[in-house]
C-alpha positions as CSV (number, residue, x, y, z in Angstrom):
1,X,124.6,159.0,76.8
2,X,126.5,156.1,79.1
3,X,124.2,154.1,81.9
4,X,126.8,154.0,84.0
5,X,127.7,157.7,84.3
6,X,124.0,158.3,84.5
7,X,123.4,155.9,87.4
8,X,126.8,157.1,88.9
9,X,125.1,160.6,89.1
10,X,121.7,158.9,90.5
11,X,123.3,157.4,93.4
12,X,125.7,160.5,94.5
13,X,122.4,162.7,94.1
14,X,120.7,160.3,96.4
15,X,123.2,159.9,98.6
16,X,123.6,163.3,99.2
17,X,119.7,164.2,99.8
18,X,120.2,161.2,102.4
19,X,122.9,162.9,104.5
20,X,121.2,166.3,103.7
21,X,118.1,165.7,106.9
22,X,116.1,168.3,106.6
23,X,115.8,168.3,102.6
24,X,114.8,164.7,103.2
25,X,112.2,165.1,105.9
26,X,110.9,168.2,103.7
27,X,110.5,165.9,100.4
28,X,109.2,163.0,102.3
29,X,106.6,164.3,105.9
30,X,105.8,167.6,104.7
31,X,103.1,166.3,102.3
32,X,101.8,163.7,105.2
33,X,101.7,166.4,107.9
34,X,99.3,168.7,105.6
35,X,97.3,165.9,104.9
36,X,96.9,165.3,108.5
37,X,96.3,169.0,109.1
38,X,93.3,168.6,106.7
39,X,91.7,165.7,108.2
40,X,92.4,167.1,111.3
41,X,90.7,170.3,110.0
42,X,87.5,168.5,109.3
43,X,87.3,165.3,111.4
44,X,83.6,166.2,112.3
45,X,82.5,166.3,108.3
46,X,84.4,163.7,106.5
47,X,82.6,164.0,103.0
48,X,84.9,167.8,103.0
49,X,88.0,165.6,103.6
50,X,86.6,163.0,101.1
51,X,86.3,165.7,98.5
52,X,89.5,167.8,99.1
53,X,91.7,164.8,99.7
54,X,92.1,163.3,96.1
55,X,93.0,167.1,94.7
56,X,95.2,168.1,97.4
57,X,97.0,165.0,97.2
58,X,98.1,165.8,93.8
59,X,99.0,168.8,94.7
60,X,101.2,168.1,97.5
61,X,103.9,166.5,96.6
62,X,103.8,168.6,93.3
63,X,104.4,171.6,95.2
64,X,107.3,170.2,97.3
65,X,109.4,168.0,94.4
66,X,109.1,171.6,92.3
67,X,110.7,173.8,95.5
68,X,113.2,170.8,96.3
69,X,114.5,169.9,92.8
70,X,115.0,173.5,91.7
71,X,116.6,174.6,95.1
72,X,119.0,171.8,94.9
73,X,120.0,172.2,91.3
74,X,120.7,175.9,92.1
75,X,123.1,175.4,94.9
76,X,124.7,172.5,93.2
77,X,125.3,175.2,90.2
78,X,126.1,177.9,93.1
79,X,128.6,175.8,94.9
80,X,130.6,175.0,91.8
81,X,129.4,171.4,91.9
82,X,127.9,171.1,88.5
83,X,130.8,172.9,86.9
84,X,133.4,170.0,88.2
85,X,130.9,167.4,86.8
86,X,130.7,168.5,83.0
87,X,134.4,168.9,83.5
88,X,134.8,165.2,83.9
89,X,134.3,162.9,81.1
90,X,130.4,162.6,80.3
91,X,127.7,164.6,78.6
92,X,124.9,167.5,79.4
93,X,122.5,164.2,79.2
94,X,124.2,162.6,81.6
95,X,123.8,165.3,84.0
96,X,119.9,166.1,83.4
97,X,119.1,162.3,83.0
98,X,121.1,161.1,86.3
99,X,119.6,163.9,88.4
100,X,115.8,163.0,87.1
101,X,116.2,159.5,88.0
102,X,117.3,160.7,91.3
103,X,114.2,163.0,92.4
104,X,112.1,160.1,90.4
105,X,113.1,157.9,93.0
106,X,111.9,160.3,95.5
107,X,109.5,161.6,94.2
108,X,107.7,157.9,94.6
109,X,108.7,157.2,97.8
110,X,107.0,160.6,98.5
111,X,103.7,159.9,96.8
112,X,103.9,155.9,98.1
113,X,103.9,157.3,101.8
114,X,101.2,159.9,101.2
115,X,98.9,157.9,99.5
116,X,99.6,155.1,102.4
117,X,98.8,157.4,104.7
118,X,95.8,158.9,103.4
119,X,93.8,155.7,102.5
120,X,95.4,153.8,105.4
121,X,95.2,156.2,108.7
122,X,93.0,158.8,107.0
123,X,90.3,156.8,106.1
124,X,90.2,158.5,102.6
125,X,87.3,156.2,100.2
126,X,87.5,156.4,96.4
127,X,85.7,154.0,94.3
128,X,89.2,153.2,92.3
129,X,92.0,150.9,93.2
130,X,94.4,152.3,95.4
131,X,97.1,151.9,92.8
132,X,96.0,154.1,90.5
133,X,95.3,156.6,92.9
134,X,99.5,156.1,93.8
135,X,100.2,156.0,89.8
136,X,98.5,160.0,90.0
137,X,100.5,160.9,93.3
138,X,104.1,159.2,91.5
139,X,103.3,161.3,88.4
140,X,102.5,164.3,89.5
141,X,105.5,164.5,92.1
142,X,107.5,163.5,88.6
143,X,105.8,166.3,87.1
144,X,107.1,168.8,89.9
145,X,110.1,167.5,89.7
146,X,110.4,167.9,86.0
147,X,108.7,171.6,86.3
148,X,112.0,172.3,89.1
149,X,114.8,171.1,86.9
150,X,113.3,173.3,84.3
151,X,113.2,176.3,85.9
152,X,117.1,176.1,87.6
153,X,117.8,175.9,83.7
154,X,116.5,179.6,84.0
155,X,117.3,180.8,87.5
156,X,120.8,181.9,88.9
157,X,120.1,182.3,92.4
158,X,118.1,179.7,95.0
159,X,115.7,182.7,95.5
160,X,115.3,183.2,92.0
161,X,114.4,179.3,91.9
162,X,111.4,179.9,94.0
163,X,110.5,183.5,92.7
164,X,109.1,181.0,89.6
165,X,106.5,179.9,91.9
166,X,104.1,182.4,92.1
167,X,104.7,182.4,88.1
168,X,104.5,178.1,87.2
169,X,103.0,176.8,90.2
170,X,100.3,179.1,92.1
171,X,98.7,179.6,89.0
172,X,97.8,176.1,88.5
173,X,96.6,175.8,91.6
174,X,93.8,178.0,91.0
175,X,92.8,177.1,87.9
176,X,92.7,173.4,88.3
177,X,88.8,173.0,89.3
178,X,89.6,173.4,93.5
179,X,88.2,176.2,93.9
180,X,86.0,176.0,91.0
181,X,85.0,173.7,88.2
182,X,86.8,174.0,85.2
183,X,83.5,174.1,83.5
184,X,82.8,177.1,85.2
185,X,85.5,179.1,84.8
186,X,85.2,182.4,82.8
187,X,86.4,182.5,79.1
188,X,89.6,182.1,78.6
189,X,90.2,180.8,82.2
190,X,89.0,177.5,81.0
191,X,91.1,177.6,77.4
192,X,94.3,178.4,80.2
193,X,93.3,175.9,82.6
194,X,93.1,173.4,79.5
195,X,97.0,174.0,78.8
196,X,98.2,173.0,82.9
197,X,99.2,170.0,83.6
198,X,97.7,170.0,87.2
199,X,94.3,170.5,85.8
200,X,94.7,167.0,84.1
201,X,96.4,165.4,87.3
202,X,93.0,167.1,89.7
203,X,90.7,165.5,86.9
204,X,92.2,162.0,87.3
205,X,92.2,162.4,91.0
206,X,88.5,163.0,91.0
207,X,87.4,160.4,88.4
208,X,89.0,157.8,90.6
209,X,86.8,159.6,93.6
210,X,83.5,159.2,91.5
211,X,83.4,156.9,88.4
212,X,86.7,154.6,89.5
213,X,89.0,153.6,86.3
214,X,87.8,154.9,83.0
215,X,89.4,156.1,79.3
216,X,89.4,159.5,80.6
217,X,91.0,158.7,83.6
218,X,94.0,157.1,81.5
219,X,93.6,160.5,79.3
220,X,94.7,162.1,82.1
221,X,96.8,160.3,82.9
222,X,98.9,160.7,79.7
223,X,98.5,164.3,79.8
224,X,100.5,164.4,83.2
225,X,103.1,162.2,82.7
226,X,103.9,163.7,78.8
């Protein structure tokens, strides 16, 4: 792997995203709009927003980055851009790492905007530090981007990439503990939940919400990042 080539690919992807205003708006603004809508729905009951806000702050960046990353990568392949890039003197690892760095950078901006809005303007109150909340949100967004890159290796069209969402994303949303505490899930579902990274992302958000930083929090973060 050549660092100069990898960074050149990263810069190219970021430049392409900057020119695609609709995709950029989807990545940066949609999570903020969804969190604002949630706050507005429960403006008369701050406890509900305080309970749902942190888990959804983990989910929204994850979902958006999964969709955008998988579709964008498939678009590169279908347009022939990927073949032209791979015909140049660079390895596949340069391509993958370059794309990963670009989407990780966007994910960091996206998560930071969502955390700033939620804590600063919407008044979300947590026991832990704000930087830890931002760390979890960024890790979740990066996780979504990584899963999107993984899916793009198996899908042949953009439509097929979107079809992976019911198979890989929605089960994680259902079993992560948002609707039913993970400890209360029936046998089999509880064990399945233990295998899903989004479960640990939601757990880490809840720990920040109630107890702050702890060893369990860092263990959850290690699972999400790893």
